N, C-alpha and C positions, 0 to 999 in steps of 0.2 A: 455446784453442790449436789445437784440431782444425780449427776453421773458418778460422782464419788460415793454417794449414799447407796446407790444401786449396786456399784461394784462391792462396797462393803457388806451390804446386806447379803449378797451372794457369797462373798468370802467368809462371813461370820457364820452363815448357815453351814458352809462346808466345813468350816473348822470344827463346829459343834457336832456335826454329824459325820465327821470323817470315818468314824468306825463303821457306820453302816450305809452311808448315802452317797459314798463317792461312785464315780463310774467304774472304778476298779477297787471295791471295798477291800480293806486289808482282812486277812484271815483271822477269824474268831474274834471280831471287834464286837463290841456291845454299845449301844447307844440308849442312854436313858435321858438324853437330853431333849429339849424342845425341838421337834423336828418339823421341818417345813417342805413343802412341795414346791419344787423349782417351777418357776413359771417363766416362760420366754415371752418377751413383750414383742409381739409382731407390729411392724409399722402399718398404720391403718391407711387403707387405700379406698377411695371411693370407687364403688363398682358402676361402671357406666355401660349401659346397653347400647350397642353400635348397630344401627339400622342399616341393612343391606338394601341397596336400591333394587327396585323391582321393575324389570323390563317386561311388559305385557305385550306378547306377540298375538295379533289377531289375524286369523286365517280369513281371507276374503273369499268366499266361495261364489263363483261366477254362475249365474242362472242360465241355462240354454233351453232353446226351444226349437223343434223341427221345423223346416220350411216346406210348405205344400207347393207342388208342381203347378204352374200356370200355363201348360201347353194348349193351344187353342183347340177346339172341338171341329173336325171337318164337316162341311155341309151334308145335311142328311139326304142320302139317295133312296134309301128304303128305311122303313122303321127299323131301328136297331136298338139294342139295350143301351140304356144310359149307364155310361162308365162312371163310376164316382170314385174319386181319388180320396182315400180315407184321410182324414186329418190326424197327424200324430198327437198323441196325448202328451201334454208337457210334463216332463218329470219335476217332482218336488224339488223346491230350492233347498239344498243343504244348509243346515244351521251351522254358523262358524263356531268351531270349538277353541276357546281360549286356552292359552297355556296356564299351569298352575302359578299363582302368585306367591313369590318367596315371602314367608312370614318372619317378621322380626320378633325375636324372643323377648318376653318382659324383662325389665330389669330385676337384678337379684334383690330380693326384699331384705329389710333389716332383720327379719325374723329367720333367715335362712341358717339352718344348722341348730336352732334353739329347740330344746326339749318341749313337749306338750306340757301345757300347765293351765291353771286357772288364776285369775287375778287375786291377789291377797286382799283381804278385808280387815277392818279393825277387830272385828270379832273373832276371825280365824287367828289372827296373830296373838290375841290375848289368850286363846285356848292352847298355844304352843307350850309344851312341856319339855324337860330336859330329855335329850335323845333326838329332838328335831334338830336339823342342821341350817345353816345359812351357807349357801354355795355361790361362788362367782363362776360365770360361764362366759367364756369368749371363743365362739367357734371360728376356727382359722383352717385355711386350706391352701393347697397349691395346685396349679393346673398342670396338665400334661406339658412337658417341655420347659417348665419354669421351676425355678427354686425360690421365687418370691412368695413370701407369705401374704395372704389376703385375710385380714381379721375382720370379723363382723362385730356386731354390737356387743358391748359388755353388759350382762344382765345379772342382778342378784335374785336368787330364788330362796324359798323356804321349803323344807320337805319334812314329812313326818316319817317316823320310823316304818310305817306301813307302806310308804310310796306315794303318798298324797303330795303333789308338787304345785307350788303357787309361785307366780312371778311377783316379786316384790318391787324392784325398781330397774329403770334403765340407768346404768351407772355413768357418771360424768367422764368427760375426756378433758384434756387440757390441764392446767394447773391444779385442778382438783381431781385428777385421775386417783383412783384407789388402788393400792398395792394388795391390800389384804383386809380382811375382817379379823379383829383380833380378840374380840369378846363380846358375847351376847348372852344376857340372862334371859332365858326362854320366857316368853310371855310379854316381855317388854317391847315397846315400840321404838327403840333406839339400840344401836350397837355402837361399839368403839372400833374405828377404822384407822389404818395407817395409810397416808397418801403416798404416792410415788416420791413426791418431793420431801418426805420425812415426817412432817408433823401428824400427830394423832387428833382425830375429830370425832365427836359425836354425829352419827348418821341417823337422821329421822327415817325410820323404814317406812313411813306413810307418805311423806312430803319429799324426801331426798335432801333436806336442808342439813348442811354441815355447820356444827359450832364447836368452838374450843373445848377441850377436856381440861378442867381446871386442875392445876397442879401437875400436868403431865410434862416430865422433864423433856428438854430439848435433847436431840441426838440420842434416842433410847428406844429399845425394844420392849414390848409388853411381855410380861412374864405371868401375871394372874393376879387373883384376888386372895389375899391372906384370910385366916379364920377372924381376925380382928376387924375386917371390912376395908382394910388398907390395901391399895393396889401396889403391886411390886413390878419394878421396871429394872431393866439392864441398860445402863448408859454405855456410851463409847465415846472415845476420844476423837475430835475433829480430824486428826492426822490419820485416823484409820489404822492406828498401830495395833489395835486388838485389846488395849488396855481399857478398862472402864470400871464401873462400880454397880453393886446391887443396891437399890434404893427403895424406900417405902414411902408411899404418900397417904396420909390419913383422909378421910372423907372431907374434912375441913381444909385440907391443903397443906399440912405440916409435913415436911420432907425429912426422912432420917436415912443417912447413908450407913448401909450394913457392912459392906466388905468391899475391897478392891478386887478386881478380876484380872487375872492374868496367868494363862489365856482365858478367854471367855468360855468357860465349860459349865454353863448353867444346866443343872438337872432338873428332875420333876419335883413338885411339890408332894409332900405326904398327903395320904387320903383325906385328913382332917385339916389339911391346909396350914399346919402349924410349923413345919420344917420344910427345907429344901436344901439341896447339895449344890456345892460348887467344886467340881472335881473330887478332892478328898475331903472337903470341909462340909461340915452341917451348920446351918444357920437356924436358930431359932426366931421365926418371923414375928414372934410376940415380943421378944426382948432385944433382938439384935445380937445375942451371944453367938459366937462362932467357935467351933471346935474342929480340929483336924481328926479324920476318922480314919482308922487304918487297922484291920484285923490283927490280933496280937502276933500270930505266927507267920504273917505275910511280910516279908521284906520287899515290898513292892507296891506300886500303885494299885488300889482297890477302890475305884469311885463308887459312890452310890449311884444306882442306875435305876432304881425302882423301889417300890414299897409294897409290903403286904399289910402293913398297919402303921400307925404313928409310932410303934415302938419295934417294928421289925423291918429292916431295910434289906434290899436286894443289891448285892455287890458283885461287881465283875473284876476278877483279879487276872491280869495279864501276866504272861510269862510262862505259863505251864507248857508241857510238851506239845499239847494239842492246841496251843495258841491262847488258851484262857478258859476260864471256869466261872459258873454262877454259883453264888453262895447266898445263904440267907443268914441274917445275924440279928440279934436283939441288941439294943443299946438303951442306956439310960442317960436321959438329958441332964447329967451331972457334969456341968462344964468345967469344974475345977475340983479334982483333977479330971483328966480325960477318961472315959470308960471306953476300953477296946477289948470287947468280948471276942470269944472264939466262933469263927463262922462255921456253918454246916453246909456241905455240898447240896445244891438244889438242882433238880431236874436230871440228875445223872441217870444214864440209860434210856433217855427219851429219844435218842437219835437225831439231836439237832446239832449242827455245827455253829450255830450263832443264834443268840437270843437278843431281840431288840426291844421288848417291852413286856412288862408283867402288870396285870390289872387284876386286883383282888375284887371278888364279888361277895355279897353280903352272907352268901351261904357257905363260905370258906373255900370255895373252888377258885381257880385262877383262870384267866384267859392270857395265853402267852402267844406274842408275835415272834416267830421264829423262822430260821432257815434249815430246811431238812438237809440231810446228808447228800441228797440228790441235787442240792442247790436251789430247790424250789422254795419260795417264801410262802408262808400262810399263817393262819391262827389256829390254835388248839385250845381245847377246854381241858383243864388238868384237875383231876378229881383224885386226891391222894396220889397214889403211884401210876395211875392210868391217864392216858391222854387220848382224845379224840379230836380229829381235825374238823374245824368249823368252816374254814374257807381256804382257798388256794390263789395265789396271784397268778396272773397271765405269764406266758413265756417271754413277754417283752419287759417284764418288771425286773429291775436290779435291786428293788427294796420294796417293803410293804409298809403302809402307813394304816396303823390300826389304833382306834380309841374306843372305850368302853363307857356307856353311860347307863347306869342301872343294869338291866338285863339285855341291852342291845349293843351289839359289836358293829362298829362302823369300820369299814375297810375300803382301801383304794390301793391300786398299784403306784409305785413311784417309777416313772419311765423317763426316758431321755427325751430331748427335743426331737419332734418329728413323729411322735406317738401320742395317742389319746388314751384316756383313762376313763373309768366309771366309778362311782361311789355306790356301795351296796350296804344294806343293813341286815342284820341277821338277829332275831329274836330268840334269845335262849329259852324264853319262858313258853313261847308257843311253838317254836321250831320253824318258823316261817322266815323266808328271805324276800327281800325287795330291792330293786334297783332305784335308788334315789336320784341320781343324776347319771344318765345314759351316755355313751359315746355318740357324737353325731354321726348320722348314716345317710342322709340326703345325697342323691347323686348330682343335682344340678342340671340335669339333662333338659328340664323344661325352660331354663335360663340360658340355654346354649353354652353351658360351661365345658362340655365334653367331660373326659375322665378327669376327675379330681381326686386328691388324696387329703383325708382329713388329718392335720397336724396338731390341732388344738381343740379344747372344748372346756372340759371342767378345769379351772385354773386354781381354785381355792376353796377350801370349806372348813368350818369349824362347828363343833356340836354346841347347842344351847346348854347352859348350866343353870344351876339352882342359885347361884350367887353372882 
């Protein structure tokens, strides 16, 4: 089941992100779906320090002394000067010089590759606000001449938007190994995680204890929390066929099935968490009412891919000559009969070939994650008809993962296996930038590793929410 689930999780993410997150993304695709960072699970190896035997060569220096002549003195015939044979002064004994002793490097510590941090405390955790993040970090590397990954300890960190970083927990291995953190209400001392084996659990951020999540469906992915306080989940069939359901679970455990999913194309919730999309369908998360949504003049698929408000949706219509186009459209939640308003073009003339996410700010501006005509990904701040770039992805990125909480833009590259990434925060109010989770940079020379290449570090992150 673990292998099947892992395969399905990867396949499901690929299906839901096909328009933006494939290694060869289709032209002009738009993803408003819940997007995931691919994580390669490296086989863990214990790192053993191998001691080199040291042969100590001692140079034995022989001391030498000059010998005095002992020739006999002839009989005296007449007084003559006494001839004295000088006694040679002994040379000093040379001190033996030992050869250098080979030094065995220390073993690689569990902290190798981990970022600097302070230990978390209950008071620090309680002061966390929306915009803080929880991040999983597993530094992994390969040595010269090897293609085998060596994975270090998996650690959970909390980081503030200003870059303060705290170590929360060493994460467990074995049957309780955690695949991802799926939800954290900022300031709370527990989070919801999904295990590699599939189940969801509450993780106590102070003790590391795992406990069941009441009402969590089996074989499901976490979607979010609706305005009603109910949790929303996406289930899937055990045969991994791609079919499943969108379900809601109230705080007291009552489950409601909203809609069947085929294929699984779950989009984002509206800003007030009252609606969400499944392809071209909109679901009222308060009532479960479902309506297929398609702009009036568009005889094609136009899935809801984002929101400007609970009454203004962002849609992506494929099939134009340039591969697709972004529109904004109002809708009225009158489920019978359907309301299909005329859409208006959005972001025309901005010079983007692909738009991956739209995030409304309280002051009416938008943050847009997009791909420029040059092919480079980044985030832009849109104010009316003007756009200014906030961030830019690295050359290794084939996509860019962006989230916005309040006035803080969180961003990280989406990279393939064998590359590392960093998580950055950009405060639109103060104009300051901070690296929340850096790439690993240690060389390992002091541990005798020789040249290494870092292939893993940051493996997962989520922002803290207000609900």
